C-alpha positions as CSV (number, residue, x, y, z in Angstrom):
1,M,115.1,-37.4,116.4
2,E,117.8,-39.7,117.8
3,K,117.1,-43.3,116.9
4,V,118.4,-45.7,119.6
5,V,118.7,-49.4,118.9
6,I,118.8,-51.8,121.9
7,V,121.3,-54.6,121.6
8,T,121.2,-57.4,124.1
9,D,122.6,-60.9,124.2
10,S,121.2,-64.4,123.9
11,T,121.0,-65.1,127.6
12,A,118.1,-62.6,127.8
13,Y,115.5,-65.0,126.4
14,I,113.4,-62.2,125.0
15,P,110.7,-63.8,122.7
16,P,111.4,-63.3,119.0
17,E,108.1,-61.4,118.5
18,L,109.2,-58.7,121.1
19,I,112.7,-58.5,119.5
20,R,110.9,-57.7,116.2
21,Q,108.4,-55.4,117.8
22,Y,111.1,-53.2,119.3
23,G,113.7,-53.5,116.6
24,M,116.2,-55.0,119.0
25,R,119.4,-56.9,118.1
26,V,120.7,-60.0,119.8
27,A,124.4,-60.9,120.2
28,P,124.7,-64.7,120.6
29,L,126.8,-66.4,123.2
30,A,128.0,-69.9,122.3
31,V,128.9,-73.4,123.5
32,I,132.0,-75.2,122.3
33,W,131.3,-78.9,122.0
34,D,133.6,-81.5,120.5
35,G,135.6,-78.8,118.8
36,K,132.7,-77.0,117.3
37,T,131.4,-73.5,118.2
38,L,127.6,-73.5,118.4
39,H,125.9,-70.2,118.8
40,D,122.7,-69.9,120.9
41,D,119.6,-70.3,118.8
42,I,121.6,-70.1,115.6
43,D,123.5,-73.3,115.5
44,I,121.8,-75.1,118.3
45,T,118.4,-74.6,120.1
46,P,117.8,-75.3,123.8
47,T,115.7,-78.4,123.0
48,E,118.5,-79.8,120.8
49,F,121.1,-78.9,123.5
50,Y,119.4,-80.7,126.4
51,A,118.6,-83.7,124.3
52,R,122.3,-84.0,123.3
53,L,123.4,-83.3,126.9
54,K,121.5,-86.3,128.1
55,K,123.2,-88.7,125.7
56,T,126.8,-87.4,125.5
57,K,129.9,-88.2,127.5
58,S,131.7,-85.1,126.4
59,L,130.6,-81.9,128.1
60,P,130.5,-78.4,126.5
61,T,132.3,-75.3,127.5
62,T,131.0,-71.8,126.8
63,S,132.2,-68.7,125.0
64,Q,131.2,-65.1,125.3
65,T,130.3,-62.9,122.3
66,T,133.5,-61.8,120.7
67,P,134.6,-58.3,119.8
68,E,134.5,-59.2,116.2
69,E,130.9,-60.4,116.5
70,F,129.9,-57.1,118.2
71,K,131.7,-55.1,115.5
72,N,129.6,-57.0,112.9
73,I,126.4,-56.0,114.8
74,F,127.3,-52.4,115.6
75,S,128.9,-51.3,112.4
76,P,125.8,-51.5,110.1
77,L,123.7,-49.8,112.7
78,L,126.1,-46.9,113.1
79,A,126.4,-46.7,109.3
80,E,122.6,-46.1,109.3
81,G,123.0,-43.2,111.7
82,K,121.7,-45.2,114.7
83,S,122.8,-44.9,118.3
84,I,123.4,-48.1,120.2
85,L,122.5,-49.0,123.8
86,G,123.9,-52.4,124.8
87,V,122.3,-54.2,127.7
88,F,124.1,-57.4,128.6
89,I,124.6,-60.3,131.0
90,S,126.3,-59.5,134.3
91,S,130.0,-58.7,133.8
92,T,130.8,-61.1,136.7
93,L,129.1,-64.0,134.9
94,S,130.4,-63.5,131.4
95,G,133.1,-61.5,129.5
96,T,130.4,-60.4,127.0
97,I,130.4,-56.8,128.3
98,D,134.1,-56.7,128.1
99,S,133.9,-57.6,124.4
100,A,131.3,-54.9,123.7
101,M,133.5,-52.4,125.6
102,Q,136.5,-53.2,123.5
103,V,134.5,-52.3,120.4
104,K,133.2,-49.1,122.0
105,K,136.7,-48.0,122.9
106,A,137.9,-48.7,119.4
107,M,135.1,-46.3,118.1
108,P,135.4,-43.4,120.6
109,A,133.3,-41.1,118.5
110,A,130.5,-43.6,118.0
111,P,127.2,-43.2,119.9
112,I,127.5,-46.4,121.9
113,E,126.4,-46.8,125.6
114,I,126.8,-50.0,127.6
115,V,124.7,-51.1,130.6
116,D,125.5,-54.0,132.9
117,S,122.2,-55.6,133.9
118,R,124.0,-57.4,136.8
119,N,121.8,-60.4,135.9
120,S,120.9,-62.9,133.3
121,A,117.8,-64.7,131.9
122,M,114.7,-62.6,131.7
123,A,116.0,-60.6,134.7
124,L,118.3,-59.2,132.0
125,G,115.6,-59.4,129.3
126,F,113.2,-57.2,131.3
127,V,116.0,-54.6,131.7
128,A,116.6,-54.6,128.0
129,L,112.8,-54.4,127.3
130,A,112.5,-51.4,129.7
131,A,115.1,-49.6,127.6
132,A,113.3,-50.6,124.4
133,R,110.0,-49.4,125.7
134,A,111.5,-46.1,126.8
135,V,112.8,-45.6,123.2
136,Q,109.4,-46.5,121.8
137,A,107.9,-43.8,124.1
138,G,110.3,-41.2,122.7
139,A,113.4,-41.4,124.9
140,G,116.8,-40.8,123.5
141,M,120.0,-42.5,124.6
142,A,120.2,-40.8,128.1
143,G,116.6,-41.7,128.9
144,A,116.8,-45.2,127.6
145,A,120.0,-45.9,129.6
146,E,118.4,-44.4,132.7
147,A,115.4,-46.7,132.2
148,A,117.7,-49.7,131.9
149,R,119.7,-48.8,135.0
150,R,116.5,-48.3,137.0
151,A,115.1,-51.6,135.9
152,A,118.3,-53.3,136.8
153,E,117.7,-52.4,140.4
154,L,114.2,-53.9,140.3
155,C,114.8,-57.1,138.4
156,N,116.1,-60.4,139.7
157,L,115.7,-64.2,139.6
158,I,115.5,-67.2,141.9
159,F,116.2,-70.7,140.6
160,V,116.8,-74.2,141.8
161,V,119.2,-76.6,140.2
162,D,119.1,-80.4,140.2
163,T,122.8,-80.5,141.0
164,L,125.6,-78.0,141.8
165,E,128.1,-79.9,139.7
166,F,127.6,-77.9,136.6
167,L,128.0,-74.5,138.4
168,H,131.0,-75.9,140.3
169,R,132.7,-77.3,137.2
170,G,132.2,-74.1,135.2
171,G,133.5,-71.8,138.0
172,R,130.2,-69.9,138.4
173,I,129.2,-71.4,141.8
174,G,129.8,-68.3,143.9
175,G,128.0,-68.3,147.2
176,A,126.3,-71.6,146.5
177,K,129.7,-73.3,147.3
178,R,128.5,-73.7,150.9
179,F,125.9,-76.3,149.7
180,L,128.5,-78.5,148.0
181,G,128.7,-81.9,149.7
182,T,125.2,-81.7,151.2
183,A,122.8,-84.6,150.8
184,L,121.9,-85.3,147.2
185,N,118.2,-84.9,147.8
186,L,118.5,-81.3,149.0
187,K,117.8,-78.7,146.4
188,P,119.6,-75.4,146.6
189,L,117.6,-72.2,146.0
190,L,119.9,-69.7,144.2
191,T,119.7,-66.1,143.2
192,V,122.0,-63.4,141.7
193,V,123.4,-60.7,144.1
194,D,125.7,-57.9,142.8
195,G,125.9,-59.9,139.5
196,R,127.1,-63.1,141.2
197,I,125.3,-66.3,141.9
198,D,124.5,-66.6,145.6
199,A,122.8,-69.2,147.8
200,L,119.5,-68.5,149.6
201,E,118.7,-71.8,151.3
202,S,118.4,-75.5,150.7
203,V,115.1,-77.3,150.5
204,R,114.5,-81.0,150.8
205,T,112.6,-81.6,147.5
206,K,112.2,-79.9,144.1
207,A,108.4,-79.4,144.8
208,K,109.1,-77.7,148.1
209,A,111.8,-75.7,146.5
210,T,109.5,-74.2,143.9
211,E,106.9,-73.5,146.5
212,R,109.4,-71.7,148.7
213,M,110.6,-69.8,145.6
214,L,107.2,-68.2,145.3
215,D,107.2,-67.2,149.0
216,L,110.6,-65.6,148.6
217,I,109.5,-63.7,145.4
218,E,106.4,-62.4,147.2
219,Q,108.6,-61.1,150.0
220,R,110.9,-59.3,147.5
221,I,108.3,-57.7,145.3
222,G,105.9,-56.6,148.0
223,D,103.2,-54.4,146.4
224,R,105.3,-53.0,143.6
225,R,103.6,-53.0,140.3
226,P,103.6,-53.4,137.3
227,L,104.9,-57.0,137.8
228,R,106.6,-58.9,135.0
229,L,107.4,-62.6,135.5
230,S,109.3,-65.1,133.5
231,P,109.3,-68.8,134.6
232,L,112.3,-70.5,133.1
233,H,113.5,-74.0,132.6
234,A,116.4,-76.1,131.4
235,G,114.8,-79.0,129.5
236,S,111.9,-79.3,132.0
237,P,108.9,-77.7,130.3
238,E,106.3,-79.5,132.4
239,E,107.7,-78.2,135.6
240,A,108.0,-74.7,134.2
241,Q,104.4,-74.8,133.0
242,A,103.2,-75.8,136.5
243,L,105.4,-73.1,138.1
244,M,104.0,-70.5,135.7
245,K,100.4,-71.4,136.5
246,A,101.1,-71.2,140.3
247,A,102.9,-67.9,139.8
248,Q,100.0,-66.4,137.7
249,D,97.4,-67.6,140.2
250,R,99.3,-66.1,143.1
251,F,100.6,-62.8,141.6
252,Q,98.3,-61.9,138.7
253,P,101.3,-60.4,136.8
254,D,100.9,-57.8,134.2
255,E,103.3,-59.7,131.9
256,C,104.3,-63.4,132.0
257,I,106.8,-65.0,129.6
258,L,107.8,-68.6,129.7
259,S,111.4,-69.0,128.7
260,E,113.9,-71.8,128.1
261,V,117.5,-71.6,129.4
262,S,119.9,-71.1,126.5
263,P,122.8,-73.6,125.8
264,A,125.4,-71.0,127.0
265,I,123.7,-70.8,130.4
266,G,122.4,-74.4,130.5
267,A,126.0,-75.6,130.3
268,H,126.6,-74.0,133.7
269,V,123.3,-74.6,135.5
270,G,122.6,-78.1,134.1
271,P,119.4,-79.8,133.0
272,G,116.4,-79.8,135.3
273,T,116.9,-76.2,136.4
274,V,113.7,-74.2,136.9
275,G,113.2,-70.7,138.3
276,I,111.5,-67.4,137.9
277,A,112.9,-64.1,136.8
278,W,110.9,-60.9,137.7
279,C,110.8,-57.2,137.4
280,A,108.5,-55.2,139.7
281,G,107.9,-51.5,139.5
282,V,108.8,-50.9,135.9
């Protein structure tokens, strides 16, 4: 029977125990800080990253997973006779998929399939997990890829940032650009549309923004079940815990995973970001 291994990237925030359970592999993105390349959760943890970000005057840039890094992940799996399904961060947010595609094109006979999640955070993670769960249920490459593509249509996230400055500086601001220059106390609610960051609305306080976030999610998920949620945060664990409790009380999700924004994404959204990723109907 065909053995398919799911490879995702470090912006998916899938808990280590689930990575182990499904035999997945994770390709790390990285930040470049003071001339050093630091890979997500290998060279620097989210906790270390946000602590350093608060004290430093130099700001990091980010780097996608390189073709060489993908080759180092793919080659041993292929040598073992495995097929590879890669499920990665939106191609409009990162060049990671392009790096994976370069390796795929260099190995035309290899059983490698690539899926663009058109998202990030656990909105990507739930897509990768849908594929992994399909494999566990007996699916081959075609079935797992179909499960991932279907999940990509049903997963999304909404988040609120403390400031748009990080998105603006990193060139990822997208449709949120219209909120630049607004009053500092206004908090923009953002989402991902067609793989790009887009603005929903601006709310006066962080507390009202998170409350409004739950309303918008309820509108979007309707009565679709099962429901999988992942509250996320960038160095704001207390806010995320409160948001998770409110979401659990309101939605009674089938799965709920608290996640911390990785350095490679935190460098773009900035500290204080909180949000919820979800997948409904898979």
